N, C-alpha and C positions, 0 to 999 in steps of 0.2 A: 485599501479595505476590501475584502472579499464580498462579492455580491450575494453569494449563497449564505444563508443563515440557518441555524437549527430549525427544523420544521415545527411550526405551530398551526394546527388546523384553522382554516379561515371560515368562521361561522357566516353563512350567507343570509342577507336580509330577504324578507318575503318579496316575491316577484322575480327573484334571480332566474334568468333564462339566457344563458350564453349562446344557445343554439336555436333561435326562434324559427328559422326556416329550413333546418335539416329535415329533409323528406317532406316538407310542408310548404312548397311554393304555392301561393294562392293562384287560383284558376286564372285571374285576370292578368297574371304575370307568367304564366306557364305556356309557352309557345309549343311545347310538345303535345299538350292537349288540345290547344286551338291556336294554329299558326296565325290567325287574323289578329291576335291581341298585340302583336309586335308594333302595330301602327298607333296604339292608343297611348294617351298621356300617362295613364296609370301604370302601364307596362314599363314605360321609360323612367317614371319616378321611382318605381320599385327597384329596378336594376341599378339605377344611379345610386340609390341609397345603399344597396348591397356592396357595390364596387367601392363606395366611400368607406364603409365599415372595414372592407378587406385591406384598404390601404392605410386608413387612420385609426382604426380600432373602433371599439363599441363599448359603451358603459351600460351595465345592467345592474339594478339594485345597488348603485354606488360602487361596483367593482368593475375596473377597466379590464377589457379583454383585448390584447394587441391584435392588430389587423391579421398577421400570419395565423394566429390562433383562431380567430373568427372564421377565417377561410377554411381552416382545417376541420373545425366543429360542424360547420354548416354545409360545406360543399364537397368534402373528400369522403369517398365511400372506401372502407377497408374491407379486405377479404380475410376471414378467419374462421374459427371453429363454429361460430354462430352464423356463418354465411355472410353475405354483404351487409355491412352495418356502418352507421356513422359512429365516429369516436365518442366515447364517454368523456364528459368533463372531469378532470381530476387536478387537484391542487398541483401536483408535481408538473403537469404540463404547463399550467399557468406560470409557474416559477421559471420554466425553461424559456418560454417564449418572451416573458418579461426580461430575461437575461439576454436574449438575442437583441431586443430593443435597446438595452443598455449598452451592449457591445458595439452595436452600430452607431449609436449616438456618441459614444466616447472614443470611437475609432481604435478600438482594441484589436488585437491580432486575431482573436477567436475564442472558441470554447473548447476545453479539453475535458472530457467526461468518462472516467472509468465507471462501469455500470454492472448491475446484475443482469441476468438473462431476462428477456422479454419485457423490457421497459419501454419499448416503442421508439428509441432514438432513431432507428433507420427510417420508420414511418415519418417521424418529424423531420428528418433530413430531406426525404423526397418531397415533403410537403413544401418546405422552404424553396426548393427548386421550382415546383409547380406554381407556387405563388409568384415567384420572381419572374418566370417566363411569361406570365400574364399581365403583370402590373408594372414592370419596369421596362421601358423601351431600350432596345439594344442589349438586353440582359445576357450575361454570360455566367454559366454555372458548369460545375464539373463533379462527377463521382469518380473517385480514385480508390483503389485497394491494392494491397500487396499480393493478393491472390485472387485469381479470376473468378473463383466461386463467389466471393463477396461482392465484387463489382457487378457480376451478372445477376446475383440475387437481389441487390438493391435496384438494378435497372428494371427487373421484372416487376418489383413493387411500384416503381414509377409508372411503368406501362399500364399496370392494372389500374391504378388510380385514374389515369388519362381517359381510359375506356368508359368510366363510369361518371364522368362529369356531365352536369346538365348542359343542354344545348347551348345556353348562353355563354357558357364557360369552355366550350370545345375550341380547339385550335386548328387552323389549317397548317398542315405539316408539308414543308418543302423537301426535306430530307430526313429519313429515318433509317439508320443502320446501326451496326454494332459500336460504332465510334462517335455517332452524332445524332442529335435530335434537333432539327432546325425548323423553326416556324416562320410563317409569312405567306406571301403569295407572289405569283409571277405577274408582271405588268408588261404590256407591249411597249416597246420603245418607239421613237419616231421612224426608225429605219426598218421596222418590221420584226426586229428581234424581241427577246423577252429578258427582262431584268427582275431580280428579287426585290420585293418591296414589303411594306408592313412593319411590324414591331421589330422583326429581325432577332427574336430571342434565339439562343442557341446553347445546347448543352453538350459537354463532351464526356465521354466514358472511356477510362483508361485503367489498365492493370500495369502497375509500375513495379513489376517484379525485378526486372532486369535493367531498367533505364529510368532513372529519376527525372530526366529532362524532356520527357515526351510532351509536356504541356508548356514548355518555355515559349516565349514570344506571344502569348495570348494576354488578354486581360480578363479578370473574373470578379463577379460580385460575391459568389459563394463557392467554396470548394469543400466537398465532403470527403473525409478520410475514413473510409469504412473499415471496421474491425482493426483498429490500429495496433492492437496487441499482436497481430499476425502480419505486420507491415515492416518488412526487414529494412526498407530504404526510406522509411517515413521521414526521418530527419533531412535527408538529402532532398526528397521530393518537396518539402516545405520550403527549404532554402531556395530551390529552383523556382518554385512558383510564387513565392512571396512577392517579388517585384511586380508581378502581374496584379496584385491586390492593392498596390500602393499608388497613391497620386502625390508626388512630391514626398514629403515627410510624413503624410498621413495614410493610415490604413483605411481604405475605402471598402475593400472586400473582406470577407470573413472565412476563417477556417473553422470547420466542425470536426473535431478530432475525438473519436470515441472508441471504445473497445470493451468487450465483455470479460468480466472477471473469470479467471480460470481458463481463459482462452488466449493466454498470453505466451507466445513462444519465448524461450530463453534467448533466442538469436535476435529478438526484436526489442532491443533495450531502449529505443528511441522514445517510445510511448511513456515509459517510466521516467526517462530523463526530462521529457517535456514537461511532465506533471511536476516534477521537482523544481524545475526552473520556471514555472508558469509566471511568477511575479516578475522576473526579469524580462521575460519574453513578451509579456502583455497578454497573456492567455488567461481567461477566466476559468476557474475550476467549477465543475458541476458534478459532484459525486452522488451516485444513484445506487444506494445499498439495496439489499434484498427485501427490506421491510417497507420500502416506498412503492406505492402503486402495486401492492401485492394483492391481487383479486382472490377472494372477495372482501378484503379487509379495508374497504373504504366505501362511503356512502355512494350507492348506485342504484339504478332502477332494476336491475336484473335479479340479483340476489345478495342479501346482506347476512347470510348464514353459511356455515361450512358444516362438514359432516366428518365425524371421526372415522379414519380409515379401518379401524379394527372393530369398533362396536356399531358403527352406522348412527351413532348419537348425533342429533342436531346441535350445533354449537353456534353461539352468537359470534359473528366475526367482527363486530364493532362495539364491543361492550363499553369501551371508553368513550364512545360518541353518543350513547343513548340518551344522555342529558340534553342532547340537541334535538330540536324538532326536525321532521324529515326535510323541510326546505333549508334549514340551516346547515345540515350535514352533507349536502350535495357535493360530491367529490372530496370530502374530507377523509383523511387517511388515519386509521388506527394503527399507527406504527408499533405500538406496544403489543397489541394482540397479534399483529403480523410477525413481530420478532419471536414472540412466544411460540407461535406455530412453527417457525423455521427451526427454533432450538429444540422443540419437541421431536421433530422429525430427525434432527441430528442425533439425539439420544436414542431414538428407536433404530436408526441405521447403524449406531455404534455397536449394537449388540449382535449384528450380523458377523459371522466368521470371516467373511470377505469384505474388506472395507471399501471396495470399489464404489459401491452405491453412496456411502458416506462421503467419499472424496468428491464424487460428481455433484452431490447435493450442495456440499460446501462451496464448491467452485461456482455453481450456478446461482446460489443466493448468498453471496458474501455480505457480512454485516459490518465489516470495517474495511477501510481502504487498504490495510495491510493484507487482508484476505483476498481482496481483488487482484492484488499484484502478486500473490503467491501462486506459483505454477511450477510445473515439472521442468527443471532446468536440463541442460545438456550434460548429464552425468549418469553414472551407473550406480548411484545410490538407491537403496531399497526404499522408494517412496511410499510404499504400503506400510512399512514399520514406522517411517517418519510421520506420516499422516496419523496413524494409530496413536503414536505418542502425543502429537499435537492436539488431537481431539480429546484425549485423556485430560490433559492439564490446562487447556485453553481457558482462560478466565480464572484459574486458580492462582491468584497473585500471592497468596500466602506461601507459595513454594519457596519464595526468596524474598529477601527484604532490602530496602535501599539504605545504604550506609554512606557516611562521609568519613574520610580519613584525614587527620590533621597531624602534622609533625609535633613530636615531643621536644620542648624546649627546656633549657636550663640557663641559670645565670652564673656567669663566671666570677672570679675573685674581684674583677673590676666593675661588676655590676651590669655587664653587658649580657643581653639575652641572645642566645644562639641555639641552634639545633644540638640536640644531644648527639654525642659521637661515642660508639657506633650509633647509626641512625635508628630512631624509634618512632612509631606512629601511635596515635590514639584514635580508636574506632569509636564511632557513636552513630545511632540511628539518624537518618536524614531527617531534617525538619522541613516544614512547608516552604520557608523562605530560602532554603539552600539552592544554589544554581544547579539546574539539571545537569549541566555539562560536567559536574564534578561528582555526580551520584554514581557509586558502584553498586551492583546487585549481587547479594551474598546468599548462596544456598547453604553452605556449611562454612563455619568459621575455621581459623587456623588451628592446628594442633601443635602447640609449642613443644610437646613432649615427643615429637616425632621429626625425623630428618628424612629428606628426599621422598616424603609422602606426597607432596604437591609439586607440580610443575607448571610453569606459565609460559604462554606464547603471546607475542605482540605482533599485530599487523599494523605498522605505523604509517606516517606520512611525513613528507618533508616541507610541505607548503601549508601556510595558515588556511588559505582558500584556493580553490581552483575551478575554472570555468569548464574543465573537461571531465570531471567526475563528481558524483554526488556521494561518494563513499565517505564513511566515517573512519575513525581509527578503532581498533578493538584490542583488548587483552582478555584472554581466557585463562583461568587457573584450572588445571585437571587434577583430580585426586586418584591415586593408584590404590584404590581399595581392593582391587583384585590381587594384590600382592601382600596383603595383610589379613589377619583374621580378627577383625574388630567390628563384626556386625552387631555384637551386643553393645557396642558403644556408638551405634548410629551410622557407622561407616559402611556403606553398601559394598557387597563383594563384586565390585565392578569398577571400571575406569570411567570417570564421569566429570563433567564441568561443575565447579562449586562456586565460581566467581566469574562475573562478566562486567567488563567496563567497555561501553559501546557508544562513544561520544566523539564530537569534534569541537572542542572549546574554541573560543575566539583566537587563542594563541596556541600554536603547537607545543610550546614549552609547558603549558598547562596539561596537556595531554601526557607528555613525557613525565611530568612530576607526579601525576596521579598513578601512572604505571609504576614508577619507582616506589611510591608509597605501598602499592599492593604487593610488590616484591619484598619490601621490608616486612610488612604485616604477616605475610604468609611464610616468611623466612626462606625465600627461593634462592638461596646461595647456589651459584653456578646453574641454576634451574630456570632462568628467564631467557627463553629463545626468542630472538628478535628477527624481524625481516631485514636482512643485511642489505637489500637493495634500497630500502628507505631507512638509511642508516643514521639519521640525525638523532634518533632515540638512543642508539648506542653511544653516540658521542656525549649526549646529556648524561647518561649513566656514569660514564667515565669521569666526567668533570664535576659530578655532584655526589662522590662518595659511594656510587652504585656499582663500581667495577666488579666487586665480589659477587654480585647477583647475576651477571651475564653468563649465558651459556656459551661454551666454545663451539666453533664450527662443527656440525655433526658429520664427521668424516665418513660415516657408514653411508651417507647420501652423496658422497663425491663419486664422480665417474672415474673409471680406471685411468684415464689420461686427463684428469682435472688440472686446470691452470689457476684454480682458486687459491688466494693467498690470504684472505681475510681471516682474522683471529676469532672474531665473535659473531654469532648470528648465522642465519641459513639463507640461501638463495634458491628460488624456485627456477631451476634450470630445465632444459629439455630432457636431462637425465633424471633429476630428482623429482620433478613434478608428477610424472606417471607413477613413481613408487609411492609418494606420499598419498596420492588419491586412492591408490589401492589399499593403503593403510586405513584411510578414512572410511572407505567402503566397508572394510572388515569391521571397523569400530561401529558403524551404523547397524551392521548385522548383529553384533555381539552386545553392544551396550547403549544404543540410542534410547532404549526404554528407561533409562536412568537419568536422561537429560531433563532438567527442570526449566530450561530457558526457552521460551517460545521463539525469541528472535533468532537463536541458533538453529532451531528446527525449521524456521521459514528460510533462512539462509541455505540450509542444506537442500531444501526443495528447489530453489531457484538457482543453485550453483551451476555455473557453465564452465566446463573444463576448457573450452576453446577460447574464451574471452579472457584476454590477458589482463585488461584493466578491471578486474572484478570488483563489484560493489557489495560482495558478501564477505565482509571483513571478518566476521566472527568465526566463519569456517576456516579462513586462512589462518587466524590466530590459533584456533584449535590445532590445525595442521602443524604449525611451528612447535606447539607444545608436544604434540605426538612425535615430531622428529627428535626432540630432546629425550623423550621417554625411550625410544628405540635405540638411542645412542648412549644411553646411560650405562655405566659399568657397576652401579650400586643399586641396592634395593632399599625400600623404606625400612626404617629401624628406629629404635628408641634413641632419643638425643642423649649424648653422654654428659651434657652440662645443664641438664634440667633438674629442678627440685621435684617434689612430688608432682604427679600429673593430674592431681585432683582439680577439677574446674569449679570454681566458686562463681557462679553467675550473678552479676548484679541485676537488680529488677528495675524495670523502667515503667514509667506511667506517662501518659500524654495529657497535656493541659488542653483547654478548649481551642487553642490555635494550632493544635497539631504538633506542638513541641515536645520532645522526649526529655523527661526529667528523671534523674537517677534517684532512687529511693535509698536513703542511708540505712546501713544496717550495722549492728554491733560487731566489732572486731572479734574473730574467733582465734583460738590457739591453732597454730599450724599442726598439721598432722604429719607424723613421721611414718613413712612407708618402710616397714620392716621386711626383712627377707622372706620371699614367699607370697607376699601380698601382691594383688593386681591393682593396676590403676583403674580409676573410675572416671566417667566422663561421657559426653554425648557429642559424637561428631556431627550430628544433625544441627539444623539451624536452631540457635537459641540467641536472645538478644544480648549479645556482648559478653564473652568470657573474660575473667581476670585470672591471672596467674600469680602464685606465690613467688617471692623472691628465692633465688637459688640457695640451697644450704650445702654448698659444696664441701664445707669443712665438717659436716656431721658424720661420725663414723658409721652409725647405724643406717644411713640412708642408701638405699639401692633402687636401681630403675630396672 
């Protein structure tokens, strides 16, 4: 069970004071004011009590403050825009330090924390080291980073904090250089030499850009992995250092792995993979969105009001906390108001012709974990256009609807129920109880009156589960609206995705079956291009009456000296992959503004051309569809075996449990389309089309 829960403000009781001595050391205990007090009992009692609180925690007004957090609030001086200042109490920080206590107690591997910018995790990290080196004998800690900038930056924060400690908490330093910070003192030995003595705490500082094994052979209580989104060898570093944090089968030491959203390199996949596998690895997740600890949107002593950037109007920053008394709302966060502020700025920046400001703001203040892991990948796609479309549609879930596809069955003369042949499917809106792994998302439904209008691509997989990839499977159906003139029927004059299936069910056969249902529903005969390298899906189609839907190998993507002999599907080879990436690049330029699926847009942003085992399956599925489109010898046209193309849409209503119920309607006489008449219908999303039975024998019917 995850430690972090949805945030609920903690109303404080009267008398709550988590920082009773921050900048307020009593005279009888302040040796800086009067050095003679150090021999008094009052002095010793005061500092004994403070050290006990730093070790064992402190309870104020019935709320427990962990020792590391008490140390941080009362004795660490931060350097910022307000000058030297003690930290403010905020509920988010309490959550974090309580999580540290939990991880230590349960011998978990550590904490992994994607975060918005300026949430103080670096300061909290250096504080953990500052605390450990003072209160744990023989303490060992480390600051690591993938880039020297981040390791040096955190080291500077650590050094700044050490310089501002009260005399009673200052340390005698034996060695202080770029690689080590070693405390203690020298003692004369019996033969006149000098040996190191004292608590013996030591910190190591390493940039692990080129060698993940620099800290092997040590032992550590705490290891900080700074800006893990820019940490190329993060996974190897953790594997190398992990034995140094273990005692037998137990984790004694702790990893602190965090990174800023929008600052995640496409070549640094380990951070995302560690997040995805956190349960297996024993890492506790701690997600810090932009609306947490977003100043001034929390109860604080400095300012609880904001100002409109355009009008200068004073705005209440904590309107949803005003029902609490001042002492009750200390450190409480108004995440609703903070989120509204972030979204308001997004809307404002979206009106700028250059979307760079909007992109940066969205990266700095992500509101969802998906946004935090969205970054520019190693590709040549136009990210300005992708971001522009993403910001236009994000949150507009009505763009597409969830559907479930079921096989149509019939009973034979022996009373045996079996699938209809040829295959048919029945589409219905997804209900609340339907398994998510079977849900497909539909922007526009099939056009049964058209042939070769829609083309599918599948990026499948051959294993039910794998420990080497967090990828899903994906199927994308593309509509060639740019090759027809049906804008008056809701079909855009563009090439765009109309259906997305992006899941990994418990069994791979379930994924294959749902893909086959999509091929049948959209009538993708010869128009389902599969990944031939993960070819089990091709085999499934062939064994389950789906051969007719498979696309032949796209020979236009074969190299001049190809040795490929497979009949169906396509392979991303050293020859074909650059070609198809160029095609996708052109598609982004021309048609990405017609993409209704947020997941595809996010995958486009994160796509890495150099990373073979890609986890951006929806883009690969789109690429396979594009390969079929480029290789086709035919154009979209009216189907020759259809009756009238008029769409008679059933109406659906939803009960109180979210279940879709068909509203019965009176049967209507079939309409005969006479020569010269046009078909009517809407290619845009409508909740479930039905089609009349063919009237192939009617002499007056034409299409």
